[in-house]
C-alpha positions in Angstrom: -134.5 -182.9 -144.8 -135.2 -185.3 -147.9 -138.3 -183.9 -149.5 -137.0 -180.0 -148.3 -133.5 -181.1 -151.1 -135.8 -182.1 -153.8 -137.8 -179.1 -153.6 -135.1 -177.1 -153.3 -132.8 -179.1 -156.4 -136.6 -178.8 -158.4 -136.8 -175.5 -158.2 -133.3 -174.5 -159.1 -133.9 -176.4 -162.3 -137.1 -175.0 -163.2 -135.5 -171.4 -162.7 -132.0 -172.9 -164.7 -134.8 -174.0 -167.7 -137.0 -171.1 -168.0 -134.5 -168.1 -167.3 -133.9 -166.4 -170.7 -130.7 -165.5 -171.7 -129.6 -161.8 -170.5 -126.3 -161.0 -172.2 -124.5 -164.0 -170.5 -120.5 -163.5 -171.1 -118.1 -165.9 -171.2 -114.2 -166.2 -172.0 -113.0 -168.3 -175.3 -110.0 -168.1 -178.1 -110.7 -167.2 -181.6 -110.0 -170.6 -184.1 -110.6 -169.3 -186.8 -111.8 -166.4 -188.9 -114.4 -166.6 -191.2 -114.6 -162.7 -192.2 -114.4 -159.3 -190.4 -118.1 -160.3 -189.0 -117.9 -163.9 -188.4 -115.6 -165.8 -186.4 -115.2 -169.5 -185.2 -114.4 -169.6 -181.2 -113.9 -173.0 -179.0 -116.5 -173.4 -176.6 -117.4 -176.1 -174.5 -114.8 -178.1 -176.6 -116.4 -177.6 -179.8 -115.8 -175.5 -182.2 -119.0 -172.4 -182.7 -119.2 -170.1 -185.3 -120.0 -166.6 -184.4 -121.6 -163.9 -185.7 -120.9 -160.8 -184.5 -123.8 -158.4 -183.8 -124.6 -155.2 -185.1 -122.2 -154.9 -187.7 -121.9 -156.1 -191.8 -118.4 -155.9 -193.3 -117.9 -156.5 -197.4 -117.8 -160.4 -198.3 -114.7 -162.5 -199.1 -116.8 -165.4 -200.6 -119.2 -166.0 -203.7 -119.5 -162.3 -204.7 -116.1 -160.2 -203.6 -116.5 -157.3 -202.6 -114.1 -154.5 -202.2 -112.3 -153.8 -198.7 -113.4 -157.4 -198.0 -110.1 -159.0 -198.0 -108.8 -155.9 -195.6 -112.0 -156.6 -193.1 -110.6 -160.4 -192.6 -107.3 -159.6 -192.1 -108.3 -156.7 -189.6 -109.9 -159.9 -187.6 -107.1 -162.0 -188.2 -104.4 -159.6 -187.2 -106.6 -158.0 -183.9 -108.8 -161.4 -183.0 -107.3 -164.8 -184.2 -105.9 -167.0 -181.4 -106.4 -164.0 -179.1 -108.8 -165.0 -175.3 -111.8 -162.6 -176.1 -114.9 -162.0 -173.9 -117.6 -163.3 -175.8 -121.1 -161.4 -174.9 -124.0 -162.9 -176.5 -127.0 -161.8 -177.5 -129.9 -161.0 -175.3 -132.7 -162.7 -177.3 -134.1 -165.9 -175.5 -132.0 -167.9 -178.5 -129.1 -166.1 -179.0 -128.7 -168.1 -182.4 -129.4 -166.9 -186.2 -131.2 -168.7 -189.1 -127.9 -170.0 -189.6 -127.3 -171.7 -187.0 -124.3 -169.1 -185.6 -124.5 -167.8 -182.4 -125.0 -164.1 -182.3 -122.2 -161.6 -179.8 -120.0 -159.2 -178.7 -116.6 -159.4 -178.8 -114.6 -157.3 -175.9 -110.9 -157.5 -176.4 -110.6 -156.7 -172.8 -113.2 -155.1 -170.5 -113.1 -152.0 -172.5 -112.5 -152.0 -176.0 -115.2 -153.2 -178.4 -113.7 -155.3 -181.2 -117.3 -154.5 -183.4 -116.4 -150.7 -182.5 -113.0 -150.9 -183.7 -113.3 -152.2 -187.1 -116.2 -150.1 -187.9 -113.9 -146.9 -186.9 -110.9 -148.4 -189.2 -113.6 -147.9 -191.6 -114.1 -152.3 -192.9 -117.6 -152.6 -191.5 -120.7 -150.8 -191.6 -123.5 -150.8 -188.7 -126.4 -152.9 -189.5 -128.8 -155.3 -188.4 -130.1 -153.9 -185.6 -132.4 -155.7 -184.0 -134.0 -155.4 -180.1 -133.3 -156.5 -177.6 -129.8 -156.0 -179.3 -129.1 -152.6 -178.9 -127.1 -151.6 -176.2 -124.1 -150.3 -177.7 -125.4 -149.0 -181.3 -125.0 -145.4 -180.2 -121.5 -146.0 -179.9 -121.4 -147.9 -183.0 -123.0 -145.0 -184.7 -120.5 -142.5 -183.4 -117.6 -144.5 -184.9 -119.5 -145.5 -187.9 -119.4 -141.2 -188.1 -115.8 -140.9 -187.4 -115.3 -143.4 -190.2 -117.6 -141.5 -192.7 -116.1 -137.9 -192.0 -112.6 -139.4 -192.5 -113.8 -141.2 -196.1 -112.1 -144.6 -194.3 -111.9 -147.0 -196.5 -115.8 -148.3 -197.3 -116.5 -144.6 -197.0 -114.0 -143.8 -199.8 -116.2 -144.0 -202.8 -119.7 -142.3 -202.2 -122.6 -144.3 -203.0 -120.6 -147.7 -201.8 -122.6 -148.6 -198.7 -125.8 -148.6 -198.6 -128.6 -149.5 -196.5 -129.0 -153.4 -198.2 -125.1 -153.9 -198.0 -122.6 -152.7 -200.4 -123.0 -151.8 -204.1 -120.6 -153.1 -206.0 -121.4 -151.5 -209.4 -120.6 -147.6 -208.0 -117.2 -149.4 -206.9 -116.8 -150.3 -210.6 -117.7 -147.8 -212.0 -115.6 -145.4 -209.9 -112.7 -147.9 -210.8 -112.9 -147.2 -214.7 
């Protein structure tokens, strides 16, 4: 009996150690908003920085970009102090090179935060890499709606590029 128990515990331990992360979810409270695409949550008693998958918002630090503060405020209005569902990246290690947890944030069972901010014209679809592509079509549809309506980041032609946001176009438009 004792040997059998050791075998079962050992198999469970080994299986747990080798299992890859496949879209694990958990509930957390957003404690701080860094900007429109980065938040801090409380996980296992620790403050953890989360980089939101598949989107990019204008910067609010260093080089301040048009609509960066609006994107940050949107994130605060929607996420700050809210209990959310965090869906981790499906990569074997769900962290980026800066040590940030990579995840989708769900406001409820049907509402994906990334989709909301893209629809509002405050984010572009970006940094789309396998295996984290399961909501990409949904995000591209939201982006098309925002583009057609010329919402915010889409209001100045050439501001949004494949590499991010082109402030020189924005400045030219303002002068």
